[in-house]
Backbone bond lengths (Angstrom), bond angles and torsions (degrees), N, CA, C in turn:
res aa  C-N    CA-C-N  psi(-1)  N-CA   C-N-CA  omega(-1)  CA-C   N-CA-C  phi
1 X - - - 1.461 - - 1.527 108.86 -
2 X 1.304 117.07 123.78 1.452 121.17 -172.65 1.525 111.49 -81.50
3 X 1.330 115.98 124.91 1.464 120.74 -179.73 1.523 112.34 -101.99
4 X 1.322 117.93 -15.94 1.462 122.35 -175.42 1.524 110.11 -105.27
5 X 1.320 116.97 138.28 1.466 120.60 172.82 1.518 109.55 -140.98
6 X 1.335 115.33 156.26 1.454 121.20 -176.27 1.529 110.26 97.45
7 X 1.353 117.51 -158.40 1.455 126.48 8.51 1.526 113.16 -71.38
8 X 1.335 114.52 151.86 1.455 122.86 178.74 1.516 108.06 -120.56
9 X 1.325 116.49 137.78 1.457 120.35 173.26 1.523 108.61 -79.14
10 X 1.309 116.61 94.18 1.446 121.74 -179.38 1.519 110.28 -68.94
11 X 1.322 115.79 140.29 1.457 120.10 178.00 1.522 111.27 -62.31
12 X 1.312 116.96 -25.28 1.462 119.06 -172.00 1.521 115.01 -120.69
13 X 1.350 117.57 -16.89 1.464 118.49 -172.41 1.523 114.16 -124.42
14 X 1.323 118.10 7.06 1.452 120.74 178.71 1.520 112.33 83.69
15 X 1.334 116.52 -153.89 1.462 121.61 -179.83 1.528 109.00 -74.47
16 X 1.329 115.28 111.92 1.469 121.54 -171.30 1.520 111.12 -114.14
17 X 1.332 115.37 124.65 1.464 121.48 173.61 1.525 107.09 -101.32
18 X 1.324 116.40 116.21 1.453 120.83 -173.37 1.517 113.65 -87.93
19 X 1.326 115.80 142.48 1.466 122.58 170.51 1.520 107.33 -116.35
20 X 1.326 116.11 117.48 1.459 121.80 178.76 1.526 108.59 -91.06
21 X 1.328 115.62 110.90 1.468 120.33 -177.02 1.525 112.87 -85.18
22 X 1.334 116.18 4.36 1.469 120.09 174.85 1.524 109.04 -145.84
23 X 1.325 117.60 63.21 1.459 120.85 -173.36 1.528 114.87 -68.42
24 X 1.325 117.35 -21.37 1.465 119.74 -174.89 1.519 113.08 -78.96
25 X 1.336 116.82 -33.90 1.462 120.42 -175.35 1.519 109.40 -167.15
26 X 1.335 115.87 165.36 1.453 121.20 177.35 1.530 109.21 -73.54
27 X 1.339 115.46 127.17 1.460 121.96 176.41 1.533 106.76 -135.58
28 X 1.330 115.96 105.82 1.459 119.51 -173.04 1.520 111.36 -145.53
29 X 1.325 115.76 149.99 1.456 120.50 175.14 1.532 112.31 -90.77
30 X 1.336 116.95 0.50 1.460 123.96 171.16 1.532 107.97 -121.67
31 X 1.318 115.93 157.17 1.465 121.93 168.98 1.537 106.70 -131.48
32 X 1.324 114.69 67.18 1.467 121.82 -171.15 1.527 111.90 -60.08
33 X 1.321 114.71 141.59 1.461 120.37 178.43 1.525 111.61 -57.98
34 X 1.325 116.76 -35.53 1.463 121.30 -172.65 1.525 113.93 -93.39
35 X 1.326 117.92 0.13 1.464 120.83 -175.53 1.519 111.28 -57.36
36 X 1.336 116.19 140.79 1.460 120.22 178.60 1.530 112.05 -82.62
37 X 1.342 116.47 -7.39 1.462 120.59 174.36 1.526 109.83 -91.83
38 X 1.312 116.17 161.70 1.461 120.95 -177.32 1.535 110.98 -65.63
39 X 1.336 117.61 148.49 1.468 120.75 177.07 1.530 111.18 -57.64
40 X 1.328 115.91 138.85 1.466 121.76 -178.30 1.525 109.15 -150.65
41 X 1.318 116.49 146.86 1.460 120.38 176.29 1.529 110.31 -60.34
42 X 1.331 116.99 139.64 1.451 121.29 -178.19 1.531 111.56 -72.40
43 X 1.345 114.98 154.52 1.463 122.20 176.92 1.525 108.35 -136.73
44 X 1.320 117.14 162.95 1.459 120.06 176.07 1.525 112.10 -114.78
45 X 1.346 116.29 7.80 1.465 121.54 177.28 1.520 108.57 -159.98
46 X 1.328 115.83 152.43 1.463 120.00 177.94 1.527 110.63 -79.19
47 X 1.321 115.71 135.29 1.459 121.05 174.23 1.523 111.60 -98.55
48 X 1.328 116.85 -21.47 1.460 122.73 176.68 1.527 107.69 -120.84
49 X 1.323 117.26 121.70 1.457 120.78 -177.12 1.527 111.35 -126.47
50 X 1.323 114.32 159.55 1.454 122.21 177.08 1.520 107.99 -111.27
51 X 1.324 116.88 143.07 1.457 120.82 179.64 1.526 110.78 -68.36
52 X 1.312 116.14 143.58 1.466 120.73 175.53 1.526 110.00 -58.62
53 X 1.307 117.25 -40.23 1.474 121.07 -178.89 1.523 111.60 -60.62
54 X 1.332 117.43 -38.15 1.463 119.85 178.63 1.527 110.61 -66.90
55 X 1.330 116.02 -43.89 1.466 119.95 -179.76 1.529 110.29 -60.89
56 X 1.316 117.09 -45.04 1.466 120.89 -178.57 1.521 110.76 -65.60
57 X 1.334 117.91 -41.32 1.468 120.62 177.18 1.525 110.87 -61.47
58 X 1.335 116.82 -42.90 1.463 120.87 177.65 1.530 110.78 -63.82
59 X 1.324 115.85 -42.27 1.463 120.51 -178.17 1.523 111.51 -63.11
60 X 1.316 117.01 -41.94 1.471 121.19 -179.42 1.530 111.79 -59.24
61 X 1.323 117.09 -30.93 1.463 121.27 -178.78 1.529 112.40 -74.98
62 X 1.333 117.28 -19.61 1.463 120.28 -173.88 1.524 114.47 -116.31
63 X 1.313 117.18 -17.11 1.460 120.80 -174.25 1.520 111.09 -76.84
64 X 1.330 116.38 131.16 1.459 120.81 173.35 1.528 109.21 -146.10
65 X 1.326 115.78 177.05 1.470 121.01 -172.95 1.522 113.22 -68.69
66 X 1.332 117.61 -14.76 1.458 120.60 -179.29 1.530 112.89 -79.26
67 X 1.328 116.70 -13.08 1.465 121.15 -178.41 1.528 109.96 -79.89
68 X 1.341 115.95 126.80 1.468 120.13 178.32 1.528 111.74 -82.78
69 X 1.336 115.93 -42.04 1.458 119.61 -176.50 1.525 111.01 -138.68
70 X 1.318 115.22 141.07 1.461 122.50 168.02 1.527 105.21 -95.25
71 X 1.317 116.36 114.61 1.460 120.52 -171.32 1.522 111.19 -103.63
72 X 1.328 115.49 116.19 1.457 121.70 176.05 1.517 108.84 -84.55
73 X 1.311 114.97 116.09 1.456 121.52 -179.26 1.526 106.68 -141.50
74 X 1.325 116.82 -163.78 1.467 118.29 -178.88 1.511 110.18 -172.65
75 X 1.322 115.12 164.78 1.460 120.50 162.03 1.529 104.95 -73.69
76 X 1.322 115.96 71.71 1.449 120.64 -174.62 1.517 110.12 132.43
77 X 1.324 116.75 -142.89 1.470 122.65 -175.54 1.537 110.35 -100.53
78 X 1.340 118.44 115.78 1.468 120.69 -174.37 1.520 114.46 -66.81
79 X 1.334 118.39 -25.86 1.467 118.96 -178.98 1.522 113.01 -73.98
80 X 1.335 117.84 -4.73 1.462 120.51 172.88 1.528 111.46 -78.74
81 X 1.339 116.67 -11.73 1.466 120.22 178.01 1.530 108.73 -64.21
82 X 1.320 118.44 120.23 1.472 120.84 -170.27 1.524 114.53 -69.96
83 X 1.345 118.16 -19.99 1.458 121.40 -177.43 1.527 111.93 -106.85
84 X 1.323 116.34 29.15 1.465 120.85 -174.09 1.526 112.31 -61.32
85 X 1.306 117.74 -43.21 1.460 121.10 -178.57 1.530 111.07 -61.32
86 X 1.325 115.89 -46.49 1.469 121.07 178.32 1.520 110.60 -63.06
87 X 1.326 116.98 -40.09 1.462 121.23 -178.47 1.525 110.95 -64.45
88 X 1.317 117.59 -45.23 1.460 120.30 -179.26 1.527 110.78 -61.50
89 X 1.317 117.28 -40.16 1.470 120.52 176.91 1.522 110.63 -62.22
90 X 1.321 117.02 -40.76 1.468 121.42 -179.28 1.527 111.12 -68.27
91 X 1.324 116.94 -38.31 1.470 120.57 177.23 1.523 110.27 -66.57
92 X 1.316 116.46 -42.78 1.464 120.67 179.53 1.525 111.68 -57.52
93 X 1.331 116.08 -30.99 1.466 120.42 -177.10 1.527 112.54 -72.45
94 X 1.361 118.19 -18.02 1.466 120.14 -175.72 1.534 113.70 -124.90
95 X 1.316 118.46 -4.77 1.471 120.34 -169.42 1.522 114.06 -77.17
96 X 1.325 118.95 -19.33 1.463 123.28 -174.21 1.529 109.87 58.06
97 X 1.336 118.24 -122.45 1.460 121.05 -176.22 1.535 113.18 -89.66
98 X 1.314 117.20 -4.01 1.463 120.43 179.96 1.527 110.27 -68.47
99 X 1.315 116.21 138.57 1.460 121.85 -179.03 1.537 110.63 -83.46
100 X 1.330 115.61 152.22 1.460 120.62 172.04 1.524 109.21 -104.05
101 X 1.321 115.58 140.29 1.470 122.96 -176.73 1.516 108.49 -138.54
102 X 1.322 116.82 141.18 1.459 120.55 171.77 1.519 109.04 -124.43
103 X 1.325 115.74 143.51 1.458 123.06 176.66 1.520 107.35 -110.66
104 X 1.313 117.36 105.75 1.461 120.63 -173.75 1.522 111.63 -130.00
105 X 1.312 115.38 153.99 1.470 120.21 -179.18 1.521 113.02 -84.13
106 X 1.318 118.21 2.50 1.468 124.94 173.27 1.523 114.79 83.94
107 X 1.325 118.81 -19.79 1.464 120.83 -169.15 1.524 113.64 -62.41
108 X 1.334 117.68 -33.11 1.465 119.43 -175.85 1.523 113.45 -82.59
109 X 1.316 117.90 0.98 1.466 119.84 175.00 1.532 111.93 -63.69
110 X 1.321 116.19 -14.43 1.476 119.19 176.09 1.531 110.97 -72.35
111 X 1.323 116.95 -13.15 1.469 122.69 176.81 1.534 107.94 -89.20
112 X 1.319 117.45 118.86 1.468 121.54 -175.86 1.529 112.32 -57.69
113 X 1.332 117.12 -38.76 1.465 120.47 -178.65 1.523 110.96 -64.92
114 X 1.324 117.37 -45.27 1.460 120.85 179.63 1.529 110.28 -67.98
115 X 1.319 117.08 -40.41 1.462 122.64 176.46 1.528 109.61 -52.88
116 X 1.330 116.44 -49.58 1.464 121.76 -178.51 1.524 111.43 -67.29
117 X 1.327 116.91 -39.10 1.468 121.05 179.39 1.521 111.28 -62.09
118 X 1.310 117.78 -43.29 1.468 120.84 -177.33 1.518 112.47 -67.57
119 X 1.324 117.60 -21.45 1.465 120.77 176.43 1.526 111.71 -64.76
120 X 1.347 118.04 -18.26 1.467 122.31 -179.42 1.526 113.13 -76.78
121 X 1.315 116.96 -17.69 1.465 121.02 -173.11 1.529 112.07 -78.18
122 X 1.346 114.84 159.95 1.465 120.08 176.39 1.527 111.57 -80.89
123 X 1.332 115.41 -36.19 1.456 120.66 -178.51 1.533 108.97 -139.80
124 X 1.315 115.33 142.89 1.465 121.04 177.43 1.518 108.47 -135.14
125 X 1.328 115.99 130.47 1.460 120.13 173.87 1.517 108.63 -113.32
126 X 1.331 115.34 117.13 1.454 122.08 -179.09 1.519 110.30 -105.81
127 X 1.311 116.93 133.99 1.465 120.64 174.90 1.520 109.56 -89.05
128 X 1.324 114.68 141.61 1.464 120.92 176.77 1.524 107.01 -149.71
129 X 1.335 115.77 93.16 1.463 120.58 -171.94 1.522 113.98 -90.22
130 X 1.308 117.27 -22.54 1.466 119.65 -174.80 1.517 110.42 -159.54
131 X 1.328 114.62 157.48 1.456 122.00 177.05 1.533 110.51 -108.95
132 X 1.309 115.89 -41.80 1.467 120.93 179.42 1.521 109.79 -65.88
133 X 1.322 116.39 135.04 1.461 120.98 -176.88 1.528 112.05 -59.15
134 X 1.345 117.02 -41.84 1.464 119.21 -177.35 1.521 111.80 -68.48
135 X 1.334 117.07 -39.41 1.467 120.28 178.85 1.523 110.38 -68.45
136 X 1.333 116.06 -42.83 1.463 121.34 177.31 1.524 111.60 -55.54
137 X 1.326 116.38 -46.94 1.466 120.21 -178.25 1.529 112.24 -68.31
138 X 1.326 117.25 -32.03 1.465 120.12 179.15 1.524 111.61 -71.12
139 X 1.314 116.88 -42.17 1.468 120.51 -176.13 1.520 111.98 -80.78
140 X 1.333 116.37 -52.75 1.467 120.88 -171.11 1.519 114.07 -91.76
141 X 1.322 118.37 -14.57 1.464 122.97 174.80 1.535 110.25 45.07
142 X 1.348 116.85 61.59 1.471 120.96 -172.13 1.520 113.80 -75.09
143 X 1.326 114.32 161.44 1.462 121.69 173.37 1.532 108.88 -63.04
144 X 1.301 116.05 155.69 1.470 121.44 -177.66 1.530 111.15 -54.96
145 X 1.315 114.74 144.06 1.460 123.78 173.96 1.528 114.97 74.58
146 X 1.330 118.48 9.47 1.466 120.06 172.21 1.521 107.81 -84.27
147 X 1.323 116.14 118.34 1.462 123.63 -175.72 1.524 108.76 -104.85
148 X 1.323 117.47 115.93 1.457 120.95 -175.30 1.529 112.01 -61.81
149 X 1.322 118.13 -32.23 1.468 120.11 178.87 1.525 110.98 -63.90
150 X 1.329 116.79 -42.37 1.464 120.79 177.40 1.529 111.11 -65.57
151 X 1.325 115.63 -38.85 1.462 120.23 178.52 1.526 109.86 -60.96
152 X 1.329 117.77 -48.87 1.467 122.08 -178.41 1.522 110.71 -60.74
153 X 1.331 117.18 -43.34 1.464 120.95 178.60 1.520 111.08 -57.93
154 X 1.328 116.91 -42.04 1.460 120.87 -179.05 1.523 112.10 -74.38
155 X 1.324 117.91 -32.95 1.469 120.63 173.80 1.525 109.44 -62.30
156 X 1.317 116.93 -44.43 1.460 120.95 179.31 1.523 111.36 -62.22
157 X 1.344 116.65 -43.68 1.464 120.79 178.66 1.523 111.21 -65.37
158 X 1.342 116.22 -43.11 1.466 120.58 -179.77 1.526 110.42 -59.89
159 X 1.328 116.82 -41.39 1.463 120.65 -177.67 1.528 112.12 -62.48
160 X 1.316 117.31 -28.28 1.461 120.93 179.12 1.529 111.71 -76.94
161 X 1.327 116.57 -29.05 1.463 121.18 -174.53 1.525 113.46 -95.81
162 X 1.330 117.27 -26.05 1.463 121.43 -173.69 1.529 110.61 -70.87
163 X 1.338 116.75 132.39 1.464 122.15 -177.60 1.526 113.07 -96.20
164 X 1.323 117.02 -9.84 1.457 120.08 -178.81 1.524 112.14 -92.65
165 X 1.313 115.20 -157.38 1.460 121.25 179.11 1.525 109.38 -91.65
166 X 1.321 116.13 122.56 1.457 121.16 -179.88 1.516 110.09 -109.98
167 X 1.330 115.09 127.73 1.461 121.88 177.85 1.529 108.85 -117.93
168 X 1.311 115.40 142.07 1.454 121.32 173.00 1.518 107.96 -113.85
169 X 1.321 116.82 136.30 1.469 120.26 176.87 1.521 109.58 -119.91
170 X 1.322 115.40 129.67 1.461 121.87 173.08 1.514 107.30 -116.32
171 X 1.319 116.68 122.59 1.456 120.56 179.21 1.531 108.77 -109.64
172 X 1.322 115.55 119.01 1.460 120.88 -175.54 1.526 111.75 -89.10
173 X 1.326 114.42 133.96 1.459 122.63 175.80 1.527 107.60 -114.94
174 X 1.305 115.96 129.75 1.463 121.35 -176.72 1.529 111.37 -55.92
175 X 1.341 115.02 127.73 1.447 120.82 175.30 1.519 115.77 82.92
176 X 1.336 117.71 2.02 1.467 120.12 -178.27 1.532 112.18 -119.23
177 X 1.315 117.68 -74.69 1.467 119.44 -177.26 1.522 113.02 -103.85
178 X 1.338 117.39 14.29 1.468 120.88 -178.61 1.525 112.99 -96.87
179 X 1.341 117.49 12.02 1.458 120.33 178.89 1.528 109.72 -79.03
180 X 1.327 116.09 154.46 1.462 120.50 178.65 1.522 110.44 -59.21
181 X 1.328 116.66 -39.70 1.461 121.29 -178.69 1.528 111.29 -59.93
182 X 1.340 117.19 -46.55 1.465 120.30 -178.06 1.521 111.27 -70.84
183 X 1.324 116.68 -37.19 1.465 120.04 179.25 1.525 110.53 -63.69
184 X 1.322 117.69 -40.15 1.464 120.59 178.54 1.527 111.14 -66.74
185 X 1.325 117.70 -33.29 1.471 120.64 174.94 1.532 110.32 -67.55
186 X 1.328 116.87 -40.56 1.456 120.65 175.59 1.523 110.18 -61.55
187 X 1.317 115.75 -42.60 1.456 120.86 178.24 1.526 111.33 -57.03
188 X 1.324 116.47 -47.44 1.467 120.66 -178.58 1.528 111.16 -60.89
189 X 1.333 116.38 -39.91 1.468 120.41 179.05 1.530 110.91 -67.43
190 X 1.321 116.32 -41.65 1.465 120.84 -177.27 1.522 112.87 -66.97
191 X 1.328 117.18 -25.97 1.466 120.57 178.61 1.529 111.55 -63.35
192 X 1.337 116.62 -19.18 1.469 121.14 178.83 1.526 111.97 -107.03
193 X 1.339 116.98 14.17 1.463 122.44 179.03 1.526 108.89 -118.15
194 X 1.324 116.97 125.63 1.467 121.78 178.99 1.525 109.32 -89.78
195 X 1.324 116.17 91.55 1.465 121.31 -180.00 1.525 109.58 -116.41
196 X 1.334 116.22 145.82 1.459 118.30 177.90 1.524 111.32 -81.56
197 X 1.332 116.42 -17.87 1.469 119.40 175.99 1.515 109.31 -160.21
198 X 1.334 115.21 141.62 1.459 121.45 173.52 1.525 107.09 -117.47
199 X 1.325 116.08 112.26 1.462 121.59 -177.15 1.519 110.54 -91.15
200 X 1.325 115.63 122.78 1.456 121.10 173.71 1.517 108.12 -98.22
201 X 1.308 116.34 123.99 1.454 120.59 -179.54 1.510 111.14 -137.15
202 X 1.301 114.88 -177.82 1.450 120.56 177.20 1.523 108.42 -151.53
203 X 1.279 118.15 -179.69 1.465 122.31 -176.54 1.522 109.53 -67.18
204 X 1.327 116.28 118.17 1.468 119.39 175.22 1.526 111.39 -134.78
205 X 1.336 115.89 15.05 1.464 121.67 174.27 1.527 108.83 -134.73
206 X 1.317 117.72 158.67 1.471 119.41 -177.49 1.519 112.06 -55.69
207 X 1.352 119.12 116.38 1.467 121.31 -176.48 1.518 112.91 -84.54
208 X 1.327 115.19 159.80 1.463 121.37 179.43 1.525 111.75 -68.50
209 X 1.322 116.17 -32.09 1.463 121.27 -176.67 1.533 110.07 -121.78
210 X 1.336 117.88 161.74 1.477 120.86 -176.92 1.529 112.34 -76.82
211 X 1.336 116.04 73.31 1.461 121.95 177.85 1.525 109.00 -121.32
212 X 1.318 115.50 164.27 1.456 120.93 -176.25 1.524 111.21 -122.16
213 X 1.309 115.83 152.24 1.450 121.38 173.23 1.513 110.87 -86.11
214 X 1.320 115.74 -170.68 1.451 120.84 175.66 1.528 108.60 -117.38
215 X 1.311 117.15 165.52 1.462 121.57 -176.11 1.531 111.27 -78.06
216 X 1.331 114.88 166.34 1.469 119.09 176.23 1.524 110.04 -61.09
217 X 1.317 116.50 -39.80 1.467 120.44 178.09 1.522 110.92 -58.93
218 X 1.332 116.14 -43.08 1.467 120.24 178.75 1.525 111.16 -66.98
219 X 1.339 117.74 -37.07 1.459 120.79 174.87 1.530 110.59 -61.61
220 X 1.331 115.15 -43.37 1.468 119.02 178.62 1.522 111.06 -62.45
221 X 1.318 116.40 -43.21 1.467 120.04 179.20 1.526 111.12 -64.34
222 X 1.334 116.72 -37.93 1.466 120.28 176.55 1.522 110.86 -64.13
223 X 1.329 116.50 -40.03 1.466 120.20 -178.52 1.521 111.94 -60.88
224 X 1.327 117.10 -30.20 1.461 121.32 -178.73 1.526 112.75 -72.67
225 X 1.338 116.91 -14.59 1.459 120.86 179.55 1.534 112.49 -83.19
226 X 1.329 116.66 -12.59 1.458 120.53 -179.89 1.531 110.49 -86.70
227 X 1.319 115.40 150.19 1.452 121.25 178.49 1.534 110.41 -59.19
228 X 1.330 115.69 143.84 1.466 120.23 -176.04 1.524 112.47 -65.23
229 X 1.339 117.45 -17.07 1.467 120.37 179.21 1.525 112.69 -78.75
230 X 1.320 117.01 -13.45 1.464 121.21 -178.23 1.531 108.90 -87.00
231 X 1.346 118.73 126.56 1.475 122.08 -176.13 1.532 112.79 -75.67
232 X 1.314 115.15 74.37 1.468 121.35 -177.39 1.526 110.89 -75.81
233 X 1.319 115.11 138.78 1.467 121.54 175.35 1.517 108.28 -136.43
234 X 1.336 116.45 129.82 1.464 120.13 175.36 1.517 107.53 -88.78
235 X 1.318 115.65 114.78 1.459 120.85 -176.97 1.521 110.51 -66.52
236 X 1.331 116.15 137.09 1.471 120.49 179.09 1.519 109.20 -150.99
237 X 1.328 116.37 174.01 1.458 122.05 -175.71 1.526 112.99 -97.79
238 X 1.305 118.66 2.77 1.456 120.10 -170.13 1.523 112.38 -77.71
239 X 1.339 114.86 157.53 1.463 124.47 171.27 1.528 114.48 63.78
240 X 1.331 117.64 28.09 1.459 119.63 175.41 1.529 109.99 -78.56
241 X 1.318 117.41 140.30 1.458 121.94 179.45 1.530 109.98 -87.85
242 X 1.342 118.44 140.00 1.466 120.59 -179.05 1.524 112.25 -67.31
243 X 1.336 115.07 146.95 1.451 122.18 178.35 1.527 110.51 -110.37
244 X 1.336 116.04 -44.04 1.467 123.53 174.28 1.529 113.48 50.06
245 X 1.332 115.95 55.06 1.462 121.80 177.91 1.528 110.54 -95.26
246 X 1.342 115.18 162.94 1.462 119.97 177.61 1.524 109.82 -91.65
247 X 1.340 115.98 132.59 1.459 123.54 179.98 1.529 108.80 -123.22
248 X 1.316 116.40 136.17 1.459 120.87 172.68 1.527 108.86 -77.26
249 X 1.345 116.71 171.29 1.472 119.88 176.92 1.525 110.78 -56.22
250 X 1.334 116.05 -45.21 1.463 120.26 -178.77 1.525 111.13 -63.34
251 X 1.324 116.22 -41.58 1.466 120.38 -180.00 1.524 111.58 -67.25
252 X 1.334 117.02 -36.08 1.469 120.54 176.47 1.525 110.03 -63.13
253 X 1.337 116.25 -49.50 1.468 120.30 -179.24 1.526 111.41 -63.69
254 X 1.326 117.01 -40.63 1.459 121.13 -179.34 1.530 111.25 -65.92
255 X 1.339 115.74 -42.31 1.462 120.06 -179.83 1.519 111.08 -65.78
256 X 1.348 117.13 -44.47 1.467 120.24 -179.43 1.527 111.70 -70.19
257 X 1.331 116.85 -27.29 1.460 119.92 176.64 1.523 110.57 -68.23
258 X 1.341 116.22 -37.65 1.459 120.71 -179.71 1.529 111.69 -79.15
259 X 1.333 115.80 -35.34 1.458 119.63 -175.38 1.521 109.89 -150.02
260 X 1.337 119.42 99.86 1.465 121.88 176.32 1.523 110.81 -55.19
261 X 1.321 116.66 138.84 1.462 121.90 -175.16 1.523 111.66 -120.72
262 X 1.325 115.92 148.73 1.457 121.15 171.09 1.526 107.99 -86.48
263 X 1.335 116.21 171.75 1.459 119.23 176.43 1.522 110.98 -65.37
264 X 1.330 117.43 -31.98 1.467 119.57 175.06 1.518 110.57 -61.49
265 X 1.354 116.42 -43.01 1.463 120.23 176.92 1.525 110.72 -60.88
266 X 1.329 115.10 -45.35 1.466 121.23 -177.03 1.523 111.06 -63.21
267 X 1.329 116.99 -40.34 1.464 120.31 178.40 1.519 111.92 -64.44
268 X 1.324 116.10 -28.47 1.463 120.47 177.32 1.524 112.50 -79.41
269 X 1.338 115.67 -31.21 1.464 120.23 -171.66 1.523 114.25 -95.27
270 X 1.351 117.30 -43.06 1.459 121.72 -167.40 1.527 111.92 -95.21
271 X 1.340 116.01 142.48 1.458 119.05 169.81 1.532 109.11 -81.85
272 X 1.322 117.66 179.33 1.471 121.12 -173.97 1.530 112.23 -62.28
273 X 1.331 117.23 -40.48 1.466 120.00 179.89 1.530 110.92 -63.36
274 X 1.322 115.99 -39.42 1.465 120.19 179.74 1.521 111.22 -67.15
275 X 1.323 116.34 -36.96 1.465 120.20 177.25 1.530 110.78 -65.00
276 X 1.335 115.80 -36.59 1.470 119.82 176.58 1.528 109.83 -64.34
277 X 1.322 116.70 -42.57 1.466 120.15 177.76 1.532 110.20 -62.87
278 X 1.329 116.06 -41.38 1.462 120.66 177.87 1.523 110.68 -59.05
279 X 1.320 117.22 -44.77 1.470 120.85 -179.19 1.521 111.61 -62.29
280 X 1.340 116.59 -36.92 1.473 120.24 177.57 1.524 110.07 -67.41
281 X 1.336 117.29 -40.98 1.465 121.27 177.94 1.533 110.99 -63.53
282 X 1.324 116.03 -36.81 1.466 120.25 176.74 1.529 110.05 -67.96
283 X 1.315 116.32 -44.21 1.467 121.54 179.84 1.532 111.14 -60.63
284 X 1.335 115.90 -34.76 1.469 121.26 -179.90 1.525 112.68 -89.32
285 X 1.333 115.79 9.77 1.482 123.44 176.25 1.525 113.47 63.13
286 X 1.324 117.18 21.45 1.461 119.59 174.93 1.531 111.25 -83.16
287 X 1.333 115.60 -21.21 1.457 122.03 174.75 1.514 107.90 -127.45
288 X 1.327 116.51 135.56 1.462 121.66 -177.57 1.527 109.55 -129.77
289 X 1.330 115.27 166.98 1.458 121.13 177.55 1.522 110.59 -93.23
290 X 1.319 114.71 143.96 1.453 122.22 174.47 1.524 106.97 -130.15
291 X 1.341 116.47 122.74 1.458 121.14 -176.66 1.526 109.74 -91.89
292 X 1.335 115.68 127.40 1.462 122.23 174.23 1.526 106.91 -127.87
293 X 1.327 116.57 113.38 1.456 119.46 -173.37 1.508 109.22 62.63
294 X 1.326 116.60 -124.14 1.466 119.72 177.50 1.527 111.82 -108.43
295 X 1.341 116.61 21.97 1.453 120.96 179.01 1.522 111.16 -113.42
296 X 1.327 115.63 139.06 1.465 122.28 175.10 1.521 109.29 -98.68
297 X 1.335 116.20 122.85 1.456 121.26 176.98 1.519 109.48 -108.51
298 X 1.334 115.26 144.25 1.454 120.83 173.99 1.521 108.47 -97.01
299 X 1.328 114.98 131.31 1.456 121.22 -172.96 1.538 108.06 -144.62
300 X 1.342 118.66 141.83 1.466 119.29 177.27 1.523 111.26 -59.77
301 X 1.324 116.52 139.73 1.459 120.80 -179.78 1.525 111.12 -58.22
302 X 1.331 117.51 -36.55 1.465 121.74 179.91 1.536 110.98 -63.35
303 X 1.342 115.75 -37.68 1.460 120.63 178.57 1.519 110.52 -65.40
304 X 1.329 116.20 -44.63 1.470 120.78 -179.84 1.526 111.13 -63.05
305 X 1.339 116.88 -40.23 1.467 120.42 179.99 1.526 110.93 -65.13
306 X 1.353 117.48 -35.97 1.461 119.81 177.10 1.513 110.88 -60.51
307 X 1.334 115.97 -40.83 1.460 120.12 -179.45 1.520 111.80 -68.81
308 X 1.333 115.34 -39.41 1.472 119.44 -179.13 1.512 111.61 -65.71
309 X 1.345 117.47 -33.52 1.476 120.91 179.43 1.521 110.76 -62.57
310 X 1.338 115.92 -31.92 1.452 119.65 -178.95 1.531 111.52 -76.74
């Protein structure tokens, strides 16, 4: 079972080598409307886990000096991985100058053990989509007993203690958290969070549910509602540097399963041989196009069918 995917030229974090801490299935304490994975019932613990030794062996085969960040992510929420503390220590022992990064929805920061474990990382990206309880539940569809007020309190505390780079991501969904009222509540919360960057984004990949993003103009207008002291950044695809690596058929399918790509992304990531393999996979209907707004994403046919079943 493959735990490593990429490297991917991340719009915000450089050359990123991903570690999927739940490669077998989606395991998450949220079922976000905008998630690019298929809808799934929420959980508060992983039932299927991968050994730390397997992850480290896989990582050693792919890690090189060109990688900027080793990104801990998952088909779901990576902090549900029960051996996270041990894994981070093992990665630290072999990473050299490469940074460690986790992409988390913030909810498990209420757990003291996870809070302490995340302090070991070089970079942490926390999601914070809403402050109001009703908006939070509509967008993020959290597991039972997750209290957004407790989450925010722990995010604020974590930001004071964390010595690495802390990023906050807010993803706007049309008609839900894009109101002036909710944005001002987010602003008030962010004034008590020490983050080096707050990324404002919207839906730009095929979502699990029939929801829409907002326009760049609307993102810009939202950014103006935040206090000037908050390091707001509007996430975009521009100015990415080409990687042009070779991918096998399996690596192409695995990468697109984890992160649907546009042709612009593919031109940045794949070398000519990999593009030829991609075209054959498309011709054989193993990879299909999915339109989101005015962008065409390439996605494995099996992934699309999983979403349609839901």
